[in-house]
C-alpha positions in Angstrom: -40.9 19.4 7.1 -40.0 19.5 3.4 -37.4 22.2 4.1 -35.9 20.2 6.9 -35.6 17.1 4.7 -34.0 19.3 1.9 -31.5 20.6 4.5 -30.6 17.1 5.6 -30.1 16.0 2.0 -27.9 19.0 1.3 -25.9 18.3 4.4 -25.4 14.7 3.4 -24.3 15.8 -0.1 -22.0 18.4 1.3 -19.1 16.0 1.6 -19.6 14.9 -2.0 -19.6 18.5 -3.2 -16.6 19.5 -1.1 -14.4 16.4 -1.6 -16.2 13.3 -2.7 -14.4 9.9 -2.9 -11.4 11.3 -4.8 -11.0 14.2 -2.5 -11.4 12.0 0.6 -8.8 9.6 -0.7 -6.3 12.4 -1.5 -6.8 14.0 1.9 -6.4 10.6 3.6 -3.2 9.9 1.6 -1.8 13.3 2.4 -2.6 13.0 6.1 -1.0 9.5 6.4 2.1 10.5 4.5 2.5 13.5 6.8 1.9 11.3 9.9 4.6 8.8 9.1 7.1 11.5 8.0 6.7 13.5 11.2 9.0 11.3 13.2 9.9 8.5 10.9 6.8 6.5 11.7 7.0 6.8 15.5 4.5 8.2 17.9 4.0 11.9 18.5 0.6 13.4 19.4 0.5 15.4 16.2 1.5 12.4 14.1 -1.3 10.3 15.7 -3.8 13.1 15.0 -2.8 13.1 11.4 -3.1 9.3 11.2 -6.6 9.4 12.8 -7.6 12.2 10.4 -6.3 10.3 7.4 -8.2 7.2 8.5 -11.4 9.2 8.9 -11.0 10.8 5.5 -10.5 7.4 3.8 -13.5 6.1 5.7 -15.6 9.0 4.5 -14.5 8.4 1.0 -15.4 4.8 1.1 -18.8 5.7 2.7 -19.5 8.0 -0.2 -19.0 5.3 -2.8 -22.1 3.7 -4.1 -22.3 -0.1 -4.4 -22.7 -1.5 -7.9 -22.9 1.9 -9.6 -23.0 1.6 -13.3 -20.3 3.0 -15.5 -22.7 5.5 -17.0 -23.8 6.7 -13.5 -20.2 7.1 -12.4 -19.3 9.0 -15.5 -22.3 11.3 -15.3 -22.3 11.7 -11.5 -19.1 10.7 -9.7 -16.7 12.1 -12.3 -18.7 15.4 -12.5 -19.4 15.9 -8.8 -16.4 14.2 -7.2 -13.6 14.9 -9.6 -14.7 17.9 -11.6 -12.0 20.3 -12.8 -12.3 22.8 -9.9 -12.8 20.4 -7.1 -10.5 17.7 -8.3 -7.6 20.1 -8.8 -7.9 21.4 -5.3 -7.1 18.1 -3.6 -4.4 17.1 -6.1 -2.7 20.4 -5.3 -2.5 19.3 -1.7 -0.8 16.1 -2.7 1.6 18.0 -5.0 2.6 20.3 -2.1 3.3 17.3 0.1 5.5 15.7 -2.6 7.4 18.9 -3.1 8.0 19.7 0.5 8.5 16.2 1.9 12.1 15.7 0.7 13.0 19.2 1.7 11.8 18.9 5.3 12.4 15.2 5.9 15.4 13.2 4.6 16.7 10.9 7.4 20.0 9.2 6.8 20.2 6.6 9.6 22.6 4.0 8.2 23.4 5.8 5.0 26.6 7.8 4.6 29.1 9.1 2.1 28.6 10.7 -1.3 26.0 8.2 -2.3 23.8 9.4 0.5 24.1 13.0 -0.6 23.3 11.9 -4.2 20.3 10.0 -3.0 19.0 13.0 -1.1 19.4 15.3 -4.1 17.7 12.9 -6.5 14.8 12.4 -4.0 14.5 16.2 -3.8 14.4 16.6 -7.6 11.9 13.7 -7.9 9.6 15.3 -5.4 9.7 18.7 -7.2 9.2 17.1 -10.6 6.3 15.0 -9.3 4.6 18.1 -7.9 5.2 19.9 -11.2 3.7 17.0 -13.2 0.6 16.8 -11.0 0.1 20.6 -10.9 0.7 20.9 -14.7 -1.8 18.2 -15.4 -4.5 20.1 -13.6 -3.8 23.6 -15.0 -6.2 24.8 -17.7 -4.6 25.4 -21.1 -5.0 29.1 -20.7 -2.6 29.1 -17.8 0.8 28.8 -19.3 1.0 25.1 -20.3 3.6 26.2 -22.8 2.9 23.2 -25.0 4.7 20.7 -22.8 3.1 17.5 -21.5 3.1 16.7 -17.8 3.6 13.0 -18.6 7.3 13.9 -19.4 7.7 15.4 -16.0 6.0 12.4 -14.3 8.3 9.9 -16.2 11.4 11.9 -15.2 10.2 12.1 -11.6 9.7 8.3 -11.5 13.2 7.7 -13.0 14.8 10.0 -10.5 12.9 8.3 -7.6 14.3 4.9 -8.8 17.8 6.4 -9.1 17.4 7.8 -5.5 16.6 4.4 -4.3 19.6 2.8 -6.0 21.8 5.4 -4.5 20.4 4.8 -1.0 21.1 1.1 -1.3 24.7 1.9 -2.2 24.9 4.5 0.7 23.6 2.0 3.3 25.2 -1.4 2.2 24.4 -3.1 5.6 21.6 -1.4 7.6 21.5 -2.3 11.2 18.0 -3.6 11.2 16.9 -7.2 11.7 14.5 -7.2 8.7 17.4 -6.7 6.2 19.5 -9.5 7.9 16.7 -12.0 8.0 15.6 -11.4 4.4 19.2 -11.5 3.2 20.0 -14.8 5.0 16.7 -16.5 4.4 16.6 -15.7 0.7 20.1 -17.0 0.2 19.3 -20.1 2.3 16.5 -21.1 0.0 19.1 -22.1 -2.6 20.7 -24.5 -0.1 17.4 -26.0 1.0 17.5 -24.4 4.4 14.2 -23.9 6.3 13.8 -20.2 7.0 11.8 -20.9 10.1 14.8 -22.7 11.6 17.6 -20.3 10.7 19.4 -17.7 12.8 20.4 -14.3 11.6 23.7 -14.0 13.5 26.3 -16.5 14.8 25.8 -15.4 18.4 24.0 -12.9 20.6 26.9 -10.4 20.6 27.1 -10.3 16.8 23.4 -10.0 16.7 23.4 -6.9 18.9 26.2 -5.4 16.9 24.1 -5.9 13.8 21.2 -3.9 15.3 19.4 -6.5 17.5 15.8 -7.4 17.0 14.9 -10.9 16.0 17.6 -13.4 16.2 16.1 -16.7 15.1 12.5 -15.8 14.2 11.1 -15.4 10.7 7.9 -13.5 11.3 6.6 -13.4 7.7 5.2 -15.9 5.3 7.8 -17.5 3.0 6.6 -15.7 -0.1 8.6 -12.6 0.9 11.9 -14.3 0.8 11.0 -16.4 -2.3 10.1 -13.3 -4.3 13.3 -11.5 -3.2 15.7 -14.5 -3.7 16.5 -13.7 -7.3 17.6 -10.2 -6.4 19.7 -11.5 -3.5 21.4 -14.0 -5.7 22.0 -11.8 -8.8 22.5 -8.3 -7.2 23.5 -9.2 -3.7 20.8 -7.2 -1.9 17.1 -7.9 -1.5 16.3 -4.2 -1.6 16.8 -4.1 -5.3 13.8 -6.4 -5.4 11.8 -4.1 -3.2 12.6 -1.1 -5.5 11.6 -3.2 -8.5 8.3 -4.0 -6.8 7.6 -0.3 -6.2 8.3 0.4 -9.9 6.1 -2.5 -11.0 3.3 -1.2 -8.7 3.5 2.2 -10.3 3.3 0.7 -13.7 0.2 -1.3 -12.8 -1.4 1.8 -11.4 -0.7 3.9 -14.5 -2.1 1.1 -16.8 -5.2 1.0 -14.6 -5.9 4.7 -15.1 -5.2 4.5 -18.8 -7.4 1.4 -19.2 -10.4 3.5 -18.3 -9.9 5.9 -21.2 -7.7 8.5 -19.4 -5.7 11.0 -21.3 -2.0 10.5 -20.6 -1.5 14.3 -20.3 -4.4 15.0 -18.0 -6.6 16.6 -20.6 -6.2 19.8 -22.5 -7.8 21.9 -19.8 -7.1 19.7 -16.7 -10.7 18.5 -16.8 -10.0 14.8 -17.4 -9.7 13.4 -13.8 -8.7 10.0 -15.1 -5.8 11.7 -16.9 -4.7 13.5 -13.8 -4.8 10.2 -11.9 -2.7 8.6 -14.7 -0.1 11.2 -14.0 -0.4 11.4 -10.2 -1.4 8.1 -8.8 1.7 6.1 -9.9 3.9 8.7 -8.3 2.3 8.1 -5.0 4.0 4.8 -4.6 7.4 6.0 -5.7 7.8 9.6 -4.4 6.1 9.7 -1.1 8.0 11.5 1.7 10.9 9.4 3.1 10.5 6.7 0.5 14.2 6.2 0.4 14.2 5.7 4.1 11.6 3.0 3.8 13.7 1.3 1.1 16.8 1.5 3.3 15.0 -0.3 6.1 14.1 -3.2 3.8 10.4 -3.2 4.6 8.5 -5.5 2.4 5.2 -3.6 1.8 6.2 -2.8 -1.9 5.7 -6.5 -2.6 2.2 -6.4 -1.3 1.3 -3.1 -3.1 2.6 -4.6 -6.4 0.6 -7.8 -5.9 -2.7 -6.1 -5.1 -2.2 -3.5 -7.9 -1.5 -6.3 -10.3 -4.6 -8.1 -9.1 -6.8 -5.1 -9.8 -5.2 -4.5 -13.2 -5.6 -8.2 -14.1 -9.3 -8.1 -13.3 -9.8 -4.8 -15.1 -8.2 -6.2 -18.3 -9.9 -9.5 -18.2 -6.9 -11.6 -17.1 -8.7 -13.2 -14.1 -6.4 -16.1 -13.7 -3.5 -13.7 -13.3 -5.7 -11.8 -10.7 -6.0 -15.0 -8.7 -2.3 -15.6 -8.8 -1.5 -12.0 -7.8 -3.7 -12.2 -4.7 -2.2 -15.6 -3.9 1.3 -14.0 -4.0 0.2 -11.3 -1.5 -1.4 -13.9 0.8 1.7 -16.1 0.7 3.9 -13.1 1.6 2.4 -11.6 4.7 -0.3 -12.8 7.1 -2.5 -9.7 7.4 -3.4 -9.8 3.6 -5.8 -12.5 4.7 -7.9 -9.7 6.2 -8.7 -8.5 2.7 -10.3 -11.8 1.7 -13.8 -10.7 2.6 -13.4 -7.5 0.6 -12.2 -9.5 -2.4 -15.1 -11.9 -2.1 -17.6 -9.0 -2.0 -16.2 -7.6 -5.3 -18.5 -9.0 -7.9 -15.8 -9.0 -10.6 -13.6 -11.2 -8.5 -16.1 -13.0 -6.2 -16.0 -15.7 -3.6 -14.9 -18.6 -5.9 -11.8 -16.7 -7.1 -11.1 -15.6 -3.5 -11.2 -19.2 -2.3 -9.0 -20.2 -5.3 -6.4 -17.6 -4.4 -6.4 -18.6 -0.7 -6.0 -22.3 -1.7 -3.1 -21.5 -4.0 -1.4 -19.4 -1.3 -1.9 -22.2 1.3 -0.4 -24.7 -1.2 2.6 -22.4 -1.6 3.2 -22.1 2.1 2.4 -25.8 2.9 6.0 -27.2 2.4 7.3 -25.0 5.2 4.4 -26.0 7.5 4.9 -29.7 6.8 8.7 -29.4 7.3 8.4 -27.8 10.7 4.9 -27.2 12.0 6.0 -26.1 15.4 8.6 -23.7 14.1 6.2 -22.2 11.6 3.5 -21.8 14.2 5.9 -20.1 16.6 7.4 -17.7 14.1 4.5 -16.9 11.8 1.7 -16.8 14.4 2.6 -16.8 18.1 5.4 -14.3 17.8 3.2 -11.8 16.1 0.3 -12.2 18.5 2.6 -11.8 21.5 4.2 -8.6 20.6 3.9 -6.1 23.5 2.4 -2.6 23.1 5.2 0.0 22.6 5.1 3.6 23.6 6.4 4.7 20.2 3.8 2.8 18.2 1.9 5.2 15.9 -1.5 3.8 16.9 -4.2 4.2 19.5 -2.9 1.4 21.8 0.5 3.1 21.7 -1.0 6.3 22.8 -3.1 4.6 25.5 0.0 2.8 26.8 1.3 6.2 27.9 -1.5 6.2 30.5 -1.1 2.6 31.5 -4.1 1.4 29.5 -4.1 -1.7 27.2 -7.3 -2.2 25.2 -6.0 -5.6 23.9 -7.5 -7.0 20.7 -10.9 -5.6 21.4 -10.1 -2.2 19.9 -8.8 -4.0 16.8 -12.0 -6.0 16.4 -14.1 -2.9 16.7 -12.0 -1.1 14.1 -12.1 -3.9 11.6 -15.9 -4.4 12.0 -16.5 -0.7 11.2 -14.1 -0.9 8.2 -15.7 -4.1 6.9 -19.1 -2.5 7.2 -18.1 0.5 5.1 -16.2 -1.7 2.6 -19.3 -3.8 2.2 -21.4 -0.7 1.3 -18.8 0.3 -1.3 -18.6 -3.2 -3.0 -19.3 -3.5 -6.7 -16.4 -1.7 -8.3 -12.6 -1.8 -8.5 -12.5 1.5 -6.6 -14.7 0.0 -3.9 -12.3 -3.0 -3.5 -9.2 -0.9 -3.4 -10.5 1.9 -1.2 -12.3 -0.7 1.1 -9.1 -2.7 1.4 -7.1 0.5 2.2 -9.7 1.2 5.0 -9.4 -2.3 6.4 -5.6 -2.0 6.4 -5.4 1.4 8.0 -8.1 0.4 10.6 -5.7 -2.4 11.6 -2.8 -0.1 11.7 -4.5 2.5 13.9 -5.7 -0.2 16.4 -2.6 -2.5 16.5 -0.1 -2.9 19.3 2.9 -2.0 17.1 2.4 0.1 14.1 5.2 2.1 12.4 6.2 3.7 9.1 5.9 0.8 6.8 2.5 -0.4 7.9 0.8 2.7 6.7 2.5 2.6 3.3 0.4 -0.4 2.3 -2.8 1.6 2.9 -1.3 4.5 1.0 -0.5 2.2 -1.9 -4.1 0.9 -2.0 -5.4 4.5 -2.0 -3.3 5.1 -5.1 -4.9 2.1 -6.8 -8.4 3.4 -5.9 -7.5 6.8 -7.3 -6.5 5.2 -10.6 -9.7 3.2 -10.9 -12.3 5.7 -9.7 -12.0 8.6 -12.2 -10.9 6.2 -14.9 -13.7 3.6 -14.5 -15.0 4.2 -18.0 -16.0 1.7 -20.7 -12.8 -0.4 -20.7 -12.6 -1.1 -17.0 -16.4 -1.5 -16.6 -16.7 -3.9 -19.6 -13.7 -6.0 -18.5 -14.9 -6.4 -14.9 -18.5 -7.2 -16.0 -17.2 -9.8 -18.5 -15.0 -11.3 -15.8 -18.0 -11.6 -13.4 -20.2 -13.3 -16.0 -17.5 -15.6 -17.3 -16.8 -17.1 -13.9 -20.4 -18.0 -13.1 -21.3 -21.7 -13.3 -23.9 -22.6 -15.9 -27.4 -22.9 -14.6 -29.3 -26.2 -15.2 -31.7 -26.3 -18.0 -31.7 -24.1 -21.1 -29.8 -21.4 -21.0 -25.2 -17.8 -14.9 -0.8 -7.8 11.9 0.3 -6.6 11.0 3.4 -7.7 10.9 4.5 -5.2 13.3 8.1 -4.3 13.0 9.7 -6.1 15.9 11.4 -3.8 18.4 12.9 -6.3 20.9 14.7 -9.6 20.5 12.9 -12.9 21.0 15.0 -15.4 23.1 17.0 -17.7 20.9 15.9 -21.4 20.9 18.3 -22.8 18.3 22.0 -23.3 18.8 23.5 -23.8 15.4 24.4 -20.6 13.6 23.2 -20.1 10.0 24.7 -17.0 8.3 24.9 -18.1 4.7 
């Protein structure tokens, strides 16, 4: 009996010895990035298998996190067992290979053309190779030809080249034929003139709308925060995508500061043995240099705003700026509807807690309220009904999309089951910044995998949250632990007596219901 129990314990510990939370997160990120790059985020059997595998890996990583583990336990146990030099390097090398090969194998042009498109492809290729070099160099022991150089220099250059590749892509595709770009351009400009984005149209007539790519004609399917955040870039630079690129860079900065806040070495350690240092090099690059990142920017998808907001929230909590953390979460909540699904995970994180969660939700509701008051029916139609009524599409990279090939429609039941399982695992991992970020990534990817319409951009939010989790897990040393513990205590009320949907990317037009064109 004792031998049987020992065998069971060794089996349960096998995942931790083989991969652990860090390994599981890296495997999950790699699988998701390969899935969305396989066919630009559309369904193939292989891409769906990769998405399922990535989801399982993230779920296993979350399941292996312990709730409320102390900083000492994490340093003595998790960092040694989950992110040790030999084991941690192995999984970072998988990511490095993906970053290097991605731009070589996949560089879709779509609406980009001319010399600027060629320059963008070249810069993205160089960024991927340098990012892979930086990560690989950060994990190589000093005896293996480090040549005295620091991987941080390669990482910084890779990030700069990735930003330059994005700028070139915007120039190469000045008017992409996708409804997201048109509705963000027109709605953000209309804010200056006091126009209600839930009452605007994105083309003067149906013919012009089809010529511009089709899709939504007079529906704004997001919450107003997306256009409000991008309006300055629309007004000053003429294109909202500059704001999306800036958001990606800001998210990378937050993620690097998170890793360094936990005492990480900026160069990955003299022998590659500092997992926090490797995360400080690698994790920020995961939101800038993932395969087909310039394609995502070209399409104007708004997930970079959400990644930046949530990374900023975690950074603010870790550094003791809890009011900024509330504001950052409110920004995400006011920008896209499905961020509300992360409220239970935020409330379960002791360093943030239920009261701050309620405060963030109230602040977001107050920010959205003017549009609700101005046109409740228009808001309800665009922001709620349209999203709920999207049909299942065959090319959706999700389980319902696959089942639709066989004439089956699981409805919202499959989504409910997926979210319940994700919340259960996220609850077990509560207690740390890593638990919040990884649990949130699992909730998002569970929604993606079970939603009626899931494409490239939807998975990038989960991938961004994985990068945040990687930055906090190996680097959750004294600075992060002390800051989050202080934040938790500071927010407790004094005791008496003496002194504690996704917004799925629309694929078909919704019938117009307004007559006056609005193409400001």
